[in-house]
C-alpha positions, 0 to 999 in steps of 0.5 A: 476613372476610379472604381466605386465600391459596390454591394456584392449581394443584394440586401434582402427586405428583411435585412433592410427593415431590420436596419430601419427598425430604429428610424421611427420618430417620437412625439414630443413629451409635452407637459402642462405649464403650471402657470398658464396651463399651456403645453410646453416641453419639459425642462424648458421655459414656457413660450406662452408666459415665460415662466420656468420653475416658478419664476419669470425668465422671459418677458413675453409680449401679450397680443 
């Protein structure tokens, strides 16, 4: 049976929390589409109207 590495000392709550300080999630940066005024991600084609940079890129079926 092989031996597995085991921590020599217990990691304190402070060290554990300092390690996790960069694990927080950030909200997506949504902007308004200038064509249809729906929320979309920056530098992405609008999912509602299919426009990007003033041009229609995708044909979006209207329901």
